[in-house]
Structure formats: C-alpha cells, structure tokens
C-alpha positions as CSV (number, residue, x, y, z in Angstrom):
1,X,0.0,0.0,0.0
2,X,2.9,2.4,0.8
3,X,4.2,2.1,-2.8
4,X,0.8,2.8,-4.3
5,X,0.5,5.9,-2.1
6,X,4.0,7.0,-3.0
7,X,3.2,6.8,-6.7
8,X,0.0,8.7,-6.2
9,X,2.0,11.3,-4.3
10,X,4.4,11.6,-7.2
11,X,1.4,12.1,-9.6
12,X,0.2,14.9,-7.4
13,X,3.7,16.3,-7.4
14,X,3.5,16.3,-11.2
15,X,0.2,18.1,-11.0
16,X,1.4,20.9,-8.8
17,X,4.6,21.3,-10.8
18,X,2.6,21.7,-14.0
19,X,0.0,23.8,-12.1
20,X,2.7,26.4,-11.4
21,X,2.7,27.2,-15.0
22,X,-1.1,27.8,-15.0
23,X,-1.0,30.0,-11.9
24,X,0.9,32.7,-13.7
25,X,2.9,33.6,-10.6
26,X,-0.1,32.8,-8.3
27,X,-2.1,35.6,-9.9
28,X,-4.9,33.3,-11.0
29,X,-7.0,32.1,-8.1
30,X,-8.4,28.8,-9.3
31,X,-5.2,27.4,-10.7
32,X,-3.4,28.7,-7.6
33,X,-5.9,26.9,-5.3
34,X,-5.6,23.6,-7.2
35,X,-1.9,23.8,-7.3
36,X,-1.8,24.5,-3.5
37,X,-4.2,21.5,-2.9
38,X,-2.0,19.3,-5.0
39,X,1.1,20.3,-3.0
40,X,-0.7,19.5,0.3
41,X,-2.0,16.1,-1.0
42,X,1.4,15.2,-2.4
43,X,3.2,15.9,0.8
44,X,0.6,14.2,2.9
45,X,0.7,11.0,0.9
46,X,4.6,11.1,0.9
47,X,4.4,11.4,4.7
48,X,2.1,8.4,5.0
49,X,4.2,6.3,2.6
50,X,7.3,7.2,4.6
51,X,5.9,5.4,7.6
52,X,6.7,2.1,5.9
53,X,9.4,3.0,3.4
54,X,12.9,4.2,4.0
55,X,12.8,8.0,3.7
56,X,15.7,8.2,1.3
57,X,14.0,5.8,-1.1
58,X,10.6,7.4,-0.6
59,X,11.8,10.9,-1.2
60,X,13.9,9.9,-4.3
61,X,11.0,8.0,-5.9
62,X,8.6,10.9,-5.1
63,X,10.9,13.5,-6.6
64,X,11.8,11.3,-9.5
65,X,8.1,10.5,-10.3
66,X,7.3,14.2,-10.1
67,X,10.2,15.2,-12.3
68,X,9.5,12.6,-14.9
69,X,5.9,13.5,-15.0
70,X,6.5,17.2,-15.2
71,X,9.0,16.8,-18.0
72,X,6.6,14.6,-20.0
73,X,3.7,17.0,-19.4
74,X,5.9,19.8,-20.5
75,X,6.4,18.1,-23.8
76,X,2.7,17.3,-24.1
77,X,1.1,20.5,-22.8
78,X,3.7,23.2,-23.6
79,X,5.4,21.8,-26.7
80,X,8.7,21.6,-24.9
81,X,11.4,20.0,-27.1
82,X,12.0,16.2,-26.7
83,X,15.4,15.4,-28.3
84,X,16.7,11.9,-28.4
85,X,19.1,12.7,-25.6
86,X,16.4,14.2,-23.4
87,X,14.2,11.2,-24.0
88,X,17.2,8.9,-23.1
89,X,17.7,10.7,-19.8
90,X,14.0,10.5,-19.0
91,X,14.2,6.7,-19.6
92,X,17.2,6.6,-17.2
93,X,15.1,8.5,-14.6
94,X,12.4,5.9,-15.0
95,X,14.9,3.1,-14.7
96,X,16.2,4.7,-11.5
97,X,12.7,4.9,-10.0
98,X,12.0,1.3,-10.8
99,X,15.4,0.3,-9.6
100,X,14.8,2.0,-6.2
101,X,11.5,0.2,-5.9
102,X,13.1,-3.2,-6.7
103,X,16.0,-2.8,-4.4
104,X,14.2,-1.2,-1.4
105,X,13.7,-4.4,0.4
106,X,10.1,-3.3,1.2
107,X,7.2,-5.2,-0.4
C-alpha cells in the first residue's frame, strides 16, 4: 500500500509542478488553489508512505516521479522539445525509479 500511495503522491507532485505554469505567478485564483491543494495532498501522501518506506527511497521516488511526470507533461502540454538525448535521460530516470523500488527491500 505504501508504494501505491507513493506513486499517487508523485502524480500529485507532477500536478502541482505543471500547475505552477497555469497560476501565472499565483495571480490566477483557481489554478493557484488547485496547485496548493496538489502540494498538500502530495506531501501528505509522501508522509504516509514514509511510515513504511525508507525516507531516502521514498523521497527519491517521489521527486523522480514528479520530475519525470513534469518533464513529460511539459512536452505534451507546452510543446517543450524532446530530443533523443532528453528522451534517453528520461528513460534513465524511469529506470532509477523502478530500480529503487526493486532494491528497497520493502514489499
């Protein structure tokens, strides 16, 4: 259950990172509220997952999931460039996330 919560937390981290773009410096109320709510939910779920997971692993997976998601959403939503090299590094990030999961010693 902790791993599921951690991945959901990472998805909310992606949401708030992308949401920052829509807040326009927190000048738009609805996107700002949604972004703030995503931050709180993401942190709360990370905290719950960290009860059962090593904090170094939990934090690295949380950040990695958010970073990977934000980078991919940047490509999809904001037409950010996706070169072969950038794609390769995003794959390495995914491999690192999966590797941390597989080597954590926690089911």
